[in-house]
Backbone as CSV, one residue per row, in Angstrom:
resi,resn,N_x,N_y,N_z,CA_x,CA_y,CA_z,C_x,C_y,C_z
1,UNK,21.433,25.497,33.195,20.423,24.988,32.313,19.476,26.107,31.897
2,UNK,19.112,26.946,32.864,18.214,28.060,32.566,18.879,29.042,31.615
3,UNK,20.171,29.260,31.792,20.895,30.179,30.912,20.919,29.644,29.485
4,UNK,21.092,28.336,29.337,21.118,27.723,28.011,19.753,27.839,27.332
5,UNK,18.690,27.574,28.072,17.344,27.683,27.514,17.003,29.120,27.145
6,UNK,17.402,30.064,27.964,17.112,31.471,27.651,17.928,31.916,26.438
7,UNK,19.142,31.404,26.287,19.958,31.734,25.104,19.322,31.172,23.835
8,UNK,18.876,29.901,23.896,18.271,29.277,22.720,16.949,29.939,22.350
9,UNK,16.142,30.284,23.337,14.849,30.892,23.047,14.983,32.366,22.658
10,UNK,16.079,32.983,22.983,16.278,34.390,22.663,16.991,34.606,21.343
11,UNK,17.538,33.577,20.744,18.289,33.712,19.502,17.395,33.284,18.328
12,UNK,16.960,34.218,17.473,16.046,33.868,16.384,16.681,32.948,15.333
13,UNK,17.986,33.036,15.137,18.636,32.180,14.138,18.579,30.718,14.574
14,UNK,18.850,30.455,15.823,18.808,29.083,16.331,17.374,28.560,16.328
15,UNK,16.423,29.415,16.695,15.022,29.004,16.660,14.586,28.663,15.239
16,UNK,15.038,29.439,14.274,14.703,29.183,12.877,15.277,27.866,12.374
17,UNK,16.515,27.592,12.749,17.154,26.330,12.345,16.435,25.148,12.980
18,UNK,16.122,25.254,14.258,15.417,24.162,14.929,14.021,23.965,14.351
19,UNK,13.325,25.049,14.060,11.985,24.944,13.476,12.064,24.307,12.087
20,UNK,13.064,24.673,11.302,13.233,24.083,9.976,13.526,22.592,10.065
21,UNK,14.356,22.191,11.007,14.685,20.775,11.178,13.450,19.980,11.593
22,UNK,12.672,20.525,12.503,11.454,19.839,12.944,10.454,19.752,11.797
23,UNK,10.327,20.823,11.009,9.409,20.815,9.869,9.851,19.794,8.825
24,UNK,11.150,19.704,8.571,11.652,18.735,7.592,11.399,17.302,8.062
25,UNK,11.594,17.044,9.323,11.317,15.701,9.852,9.829,15.371,9.765
26,UNK,8.987,16.338,10.084,7.546,16.131,9.995,7.103,15.880,8.565
27,UNK,7.655,16.633,7.618,7.320,16.459,6.211,7.776,15.086,5.718
28,UNK,8.963,14.673,6.107,9.466,13.357,5.708,8.601,12.230,6.262
29,UNK,8.182,12.361,7.497,7.316,11.352,8.101,5.974,11.297,7.378
30,UNK,5.440,12.471,7.038,4.170,12.530,6.308,4.308,11.858,4.932
31,UNK,5.395,12.111,4.233,5.611,11.509,2.918,5.753,9.996,3.016
32,UNK,6.391,9.528,4.062,6.546,8.082,4.256,5.179,7.424,4.468
33,UNK,4.340,8.044,5.259,3.001,7.507,5.483,2.161,7.556,4.210
34,UNK,2.302,8.622,3.432,1.550,8.744,2.179,1.992,7.666,1.189
35,UNK,3.278,7.375,1.138,3.778,6.327,0.253,3.270,4.955,0.660
36,UNK,3.219,4.695,1.943,2.704,3.417,2.436,1.226,3.266,2.101
37,UNK,0.469,4.342,2.241,-0.957,4.295,1.914,-1.155,4.066,0.419
38,UNK,-0.361,4.710,-0.398,-0.467,4.530,-1.846,-0.155,3.083,-2.234
39,UNK,0.833,2.489,-1.605,1.178,1.083,-1.898,0.058,0.147,-1.467
40,UNK,-0.535,0.395,-0.302,-1.663,-0.434,0.139,-2.837,-0.311,-0.821
41,UNK,-3.112,0.901,-1.288,-4.198,1.107,-2.240,-3.919,0.382,-3.560
42,UNK,-2.669,0.434,-4.027,-2.296,-0.239,-5.267,-2.474,-1.745,-5.132
43,UNK,-2.049,-2.309,-4.027,-2.198,-3.743,-3.805,-3.657,-4.143,-3.673
44,UNK,-4.465,-3.310,-3.047,-5.890,-3.594,-2.916,-6.560,-3.641,-4.284
45,UNK,-6.217,-2.695,-5.152,-6.779,-2.683,-6.505,-6.337,-3.915,-7.292
46,UNK,-5.068,-4.300,-7.157,-4.578,-5.476,-7.870,-5.263,-6.747,-7.376
47,UNK,-5.464,-6.859,-6.080,-6.152,-8.032,-5.528,-7.608,-8.074,-5.967
48,UNK,-8.248,-6.923,-6.051,-9.645,-6.881,-6.510,-9.740,-7.295,-7.976
49,UNK,-8.795,-6.860,-8.793,-8.790,-7.248,-10.205,-8.566,-8.750,-10.344
50,UNK,-7.657,-9.304,-9.557,-7.416,-10.746,-9.599,-8.641,-11.516,-9.131
51,UNK,-9.318,-10.995,-8.123,-10.537,-11.651,-7.631,-11.639,-11.630,-8.699
52,UNK,-11.744,-10.523,-9.445,-12.735,-10.434,-10.526,-12.457,-11.480,-11.605
53,UNK,-11.194,-11.644,-11.964,-10.840,-12.646,-12.977,-11.146,-14.045,-12.460
54,UNK,-10.821,-14.308,-11.213,-11.112,-15.628,-10.631,-12.613,-15.887,-10.600
55,UNK,-13.405,-14.876,-10.298,-14.861,-15.031,-10.302,-15.384,-15.305,-11.703
56,UNK,-14.818,-14.634,-12.707,-15.230,-14.875,-14.087,-14.916,-16.302,-14.510
57,UNK,-13.738,-16.795,-14.129,-13.360,-18.171,-14.459,-14.314,-19.142,-13.775
58,UNK,-14.600,-18.902,-12.511,-15.541,-19.775,-11.786,-16.915,-19.773,-12.449
59,UNK,-17.363,-18.596,-12.880,-18.657,-18.506,-13.545,-18.641,-19.240,-14.886
60,UNK,-17.544,-19.112,-15.633,-17.441,-19.798,-16.923,-17.440,-21.310,-16.734
61,UNK,-16.744,-21.785,-15.729,-16.696,-23.225,-15.464,-18.064,-23.713,-14.996
62,UNK,-18.727,-22.930,-14.183,-20.046,-23.315,-13.698,-21.087,-23.361,-14.795
63,UNK,-20.871,-22.602,-15.866,-21.829,-22.561,-16.961,-21.653,-23.737,-17.927
64,UNK,-20.536,-24.441,-17.849,-20.299,-25.570,-18.762,-21.171,-26.753,-18.372
65,UNK,-21.624,-27.514,-19.371,-22.345,-28.740,-19.048,-21.404,-29.776,-18.437
66,UNK,-21.962,-30.718,-17.720,-21.156,-31.715,-17.003,-20.259,-32.508,-17.935
67,UNK,-20.733,-32.855,-19.123,-19.911,-33.625,-20.062,-18.692,-32.839,-20.519
68,UNK,-18.852,-31.546,-20.749,-17.732,-30.721,-21.175,-16.707,-30.581,-20.058
69,UNK,-17.187,-30.508,-18.830,-16.267,-30.410,-17.691,-15.464,-31.696,-17.557
70,UNK,-16.119,-32.842,-17.677,-15.418,-34.121,-17.583,-14.381,-34.258,-18.684
71,UNK,-14.747,-33.839,-19.901,-13.815,-33.919,-21.020,-12.600,-33.030,-20.771
72,UNK,-12.837,-31.831,-20.249,-11.734,-30.922,-19.966,-10.845,-31.454,-18.853
73,UNK,-11.438,-32.042,-17.824,-10.667,-32.568,-16.714,-9.833,-33.778,-17.133
74,UNK,-10.311,-34.559,-18.091,-9.553,-35.715,-18.570,-8.237,-35.270,-19.198
75,UNK,-8.218,-34.118,-19.832,-6.986,-33.662,-20.463,-5.947,-33.258,-19.403
76,UNK,-6.387,-32.972,-18.193,-5.468,-32.587,-17.126,-5.052,-33.756,-16.248
77,UNK,-5.768,-34.866,-16.322,-5.483,-36.011,-15.455,-4.385,-36.872,-16.053
78,UNK,-3.597,-37.475,-15.178,-2.566,-38.411,-15.629,-3.211,-39.773,-15.841
79,UNK,-2.637,-40.504,-16.742,-3.145,-41.850,-17.012,-2.601,-42.850,-16.024
């Protein structure tokens, strides 16, 4: 085991290949995390925009007089 470790640590070509493989795995993991964060940010922005529209609708409905609300609701009710 010691001979194998001394061979691997003494050979610069093998060390370079192993370092490159570890760096590639680390870079891939970093990119995966960055993509997940970007998707979460995109969904957060979309949910905030939808919430703003829902708030505007609620405000518009709240500003209507009671008679207008009743008239509008009658068009949605079944007879």
